[in-house]
N, C-alpha and C positions, 0 to 999 in steps of 0.2 A: 430562496432556500433550495429550490430544486437543483440549482447548479452545483451545490455542495454534494448532493446525492449522486449527481452525474460524475463528479470528481472521484468519489469513493467507488462508484461502479467501475470506473476506469482502472483504479488500483486493483480491485478484485479480479477483473478480467486478466490483468497482467499476472496476478498471483495464482491464477487457476491452474497453472501447470506445475507439477511437482518439481521439475528442474528449476523453474524460475523461483519457486518458493524457497528451494534450497540455496539458490544464489543470493537471494535477499537475506537469508539467515547468515550466510557466509559474510556478506557485506556489513551486517550489523556489528561485526567486530572491527571494521575499519576498511579503508581503501585497499583494493586488490588489483593486481595486474590480471589481464585477461588470461595470460598463460598459466597463472596459479589457479584460476577458476577452472580452466579447461582441464588441468591435471586431475581435478577431483571427479570428473565425469567421463563416461565412456561415450562421448559424442564427438563429432567432427567440429573443426573450427567454424565452418559455415553455419552449423546448427547452433553453436554458442553465439555467433554473431546475430542470428535470428532472435534468440532469446533476449540478448542484451538490447537489441533494437526495441523490442516490445516493452521491456522494463524502462528504458530511457524515454520512450514515447509516452509512457504512463506518467512520467514525472517523478517516480520514486527513486530512480537511479540516474546518476550523472556519469558521463564518461569524459575523460580528458586524454589527449594524445601526448605522449612523451617519446620522441624518436619513433621507432617502429611499433611501439607497444601502446595499448590503450589501458588506462587505469580507471576502475569503476569505484564509485562510492554511493552511499545512500544520500538522497537529499534529506537532510536532517529535519527541515521544517515540515515537508510533506509527510515524511515517515512518522514524525511526531503527531501530526494531525490524524493520521490513520490509526495510530496506536490509541490516541485519546478517543477516537470514535469507537474503536473496538472495546475499550475499557468502560466507557460511560455513555455512548450513544451521542447522536448529533445534538440534542437539546441540552444535555448536561454540560457540554464544554463550550457553549456559545457565549458565555459571559452574562451580560445583563439583559439579554433579550428575553421576552416573555416565553414561558414554556407551557402556557395554557393551550389546550386543544380546542375541542368543540364546546358548546354551551353546557354539555354534561361533564366537562372536565377534560383531561388529556385523553385524546382518542387512542393513544398508544399505551399498551400495557408495559409496565416496568418490570425489570428483571426481578425475579423472586416473587412476583405477584401474578395472579391469574385474572384475566378480564372475563368476568362471569356474566356480564350484561349481554342480552340478545336483542 
């Protein structure tokens, strides 16, 4: 289970920069050429390359070369898992696995409820 949290942490590190967050938002509409992404920012091409490298290394974004241009798109499977995690949490979208926590019940508080035990 811990490896799943490591995966999500890697996504969050990649998304922790406002420019990269905006790039992912742009890519949520479909594949884009690096030149189109660059036109939306006031950054240099090397800076964009740096951001794209981080996003690609996280696994959220894929790049493909076509001639002298690189086209980027979201990895729909990984992006979907991240969205599910944000919407429901890790335990809620794991399928048939047990969601029980400690002997006192689930050790994690649920959205909308307060954990008042001390």
